[in-house]
C-alpha positions as CSV (number, residue, x, y, z in Angstrom):
1,S,18.0,-6.6,12.6
2,L,18.2,-9.3,9.9
3,I,17.7,-6.7,7.2
4,A,20.4,-4.5,8.8
5,E,22.9,-7.3,8.6
6,I,22.3,-7.8,4.9
7,Q,22.4,-4.1,4.2
8,A,25.8,-3.8,6.0
9,A,27.3,-6.9,4.2
10,D,29.2,-6.9,1.0
11,V,29.0,-10.6,0.7
12,L,26.4,-13.0,2.0
13,V,27.3,-16.6,2.6
14,I,24.1,-18.7,3.1
15,G,24.2,-22.4,4.1
16,V,21.4,-24.2,2.4
17,P,20.7,-27.9,3.1
18,I,18.3,-29.5,0.7
19,Y,15.5,-31.1,2.6
20,N,13.0,-33.1,0.5
21,F,14.0,-31.2,-2.7
22,G,13.7,-27.7,-1.2
23,I,14.9,-25.4,1.6
24,P,14.1,-26.0,5.3
25,A,11.3,-24.1,7.0
26,S,13.7,-22.0,9.1
27,L,15.4,-20.7,5.9
28,K,12.1,-19.9,4.4
29,A,11.2,-17.9,7.5
30,W,14.4,-15.9,7.1
31,V,13.5,-15.2,3.5
32,D,10.1,-14.0,4.6
33,Q,11.7,-11.6,7.2
34,I,14.2,-10.1,4.8
35,A,12.0,-9.7,1.7
36,R,10.4,-6.3,2.8
37,A,8.6,-4.1,0.4
38,G,10.1,-0.6,0.4
39,V,13.3,-1.8,2.2
40,T,14.9,-4.7,0.2
41,F,12.6,-4.4,-2.9
42,K,10.1,-2.0,-4.3
43,Y,7.1,-2.4,-6.6
44,T,7.1,-0.4,-9.8
45,E,4.8,-0.3,-12.8
46,N,7.1,-2.8,-14.4
47,G,7.2,-5.2,-11.5
48,P,9.3,-5.6,-8.4
49,V,12.9,-4.2,-8.3
50,G,15.5,-5.2,-5.7
51,L,17.1,-2.5,-3.6
52,L,20.2,-4.4,-2.4
53,E,22.4,-4.0,-5.5
54,G,26.2,-4.3,-5.5
55,K,26.3,-7.2,-3.1
56,R,27.4,-10.8,-3.7
57,A,25.9,-14.0,-2.4
58,I,27.6,-17.4,-2.0
59,I,25.0,-20.1,-1.6
60,A,26.7,-23.2,0.1
61,V,24.4,-26.2,-0.7
62,A,24.5,-29.7,0.8
63,S,22.3,-32.6,-0.1
64,G,22.2,-36.3,0.6
65,G,20.7,-37.4,-2.7
66,T,19.5,-34.5,-4.7
67,A,21.8,-33.4,-7.5
68,V,22.2,-29.6,-7.5
69,G,20.8,-28.2,-10.8
70,S,18.7,-31.3,-11.5
71,E,15.0,-31.2,-12.2
72,I,14.3,-32.2,-8.6
73,D,16.4,-29.5,-7.0
74,F,13.9,-26.8,-6.0
75,A,16.3,-25.1,-3.5
76,T,19.1,-23.5,-5.6
77,D,16.9,-21.9,-8.2
78,Y,14.6,-20.6,-5.5
79,M,17.6,-19.1,-3.5
80,R,19.0,-17.5,-6.7
81,H,15.6,-16.1,-7.5
82,I,15.2,-14.6,-4.0
83,M,18.6,-13.0,-4.1
84,G,17.7,-11.4,-7.5
85,F,14.4,-10.3,-6.1
86,I,16.1,-8.3,-3.4
87,G,18.7,-7.0,-5.9
88,I,21.6,-9.4,-5.5
89,S,22.5,-10.7,-9.0
90,D,26.0,-11.9,-8.3
91,V,25.2,-15.3,-6.9
92,E,27.6,-18.3,-6.8
93,I,26.5,-21.8,-5.9
94,V,28.9,-24.1,-4.0
95,A,27.5,-27.6,-4.0
96,A,28.4,-30.6,-1.9
97,D,25.6,-32.7,-3.3
98,R,24.6,-36.3,-3.4
99,L,26.7,-37.0,-0.3
100,M,24.8,-40.2,0.6
101,A,25.5,-41.6,-2.9
102,D,29.2,-40.5,-3.3
103,A,30.4,-38.3,-0.5
104,N,34.0,-38.1,-1.7
105,S,33.0,-36.8,-5.1
106,G,30.5,-34.3,-3.7
107,L,33.0,-32.9,-1.2
108,A,35.8,-32.8,-3.8
109,K,33.6,-30.9,-6.2
110,A,32.7,-28.4,-3.4
111,D,36.4,-28.0,-2.4
112,A,37.2,-27.2,-6.1
113,Q,34.5,-24.6,-6.2
114,I,35.7,-23.0,-3.0
115,E,39.3,-22.9,-4.4
116,T,38.0,-21.1,-7.5
117,L,36.1,-18.6,-5.3
118,A,39.2,-17.9,-3.1
119,A,41.4,-17.3,-6.1
């Protein structure tokens, strides 16, 4: 049923909290359920090829202290990689990061990114 939801969607919106520099175990379990050989990707002699092309993903990220895109952010690159692995190359990151350090700035940045996406 998880794969059917993705196959039916034009746009995926995935909420990603950064826990200890990476994604939570429940999100990793979801990834393991939707990455299905022969269904969402296939193996070829040149390596794996994603089968869910033509879709868009918006990754909404929140973190307390980890800056998105920094050398200690292992969540966003991983999620971008997984989306590409299953064939979704149009991926946008909306980041409300470092909320424990400067919540107002993190939320304002995320709001601006959302406004850009909505335009």
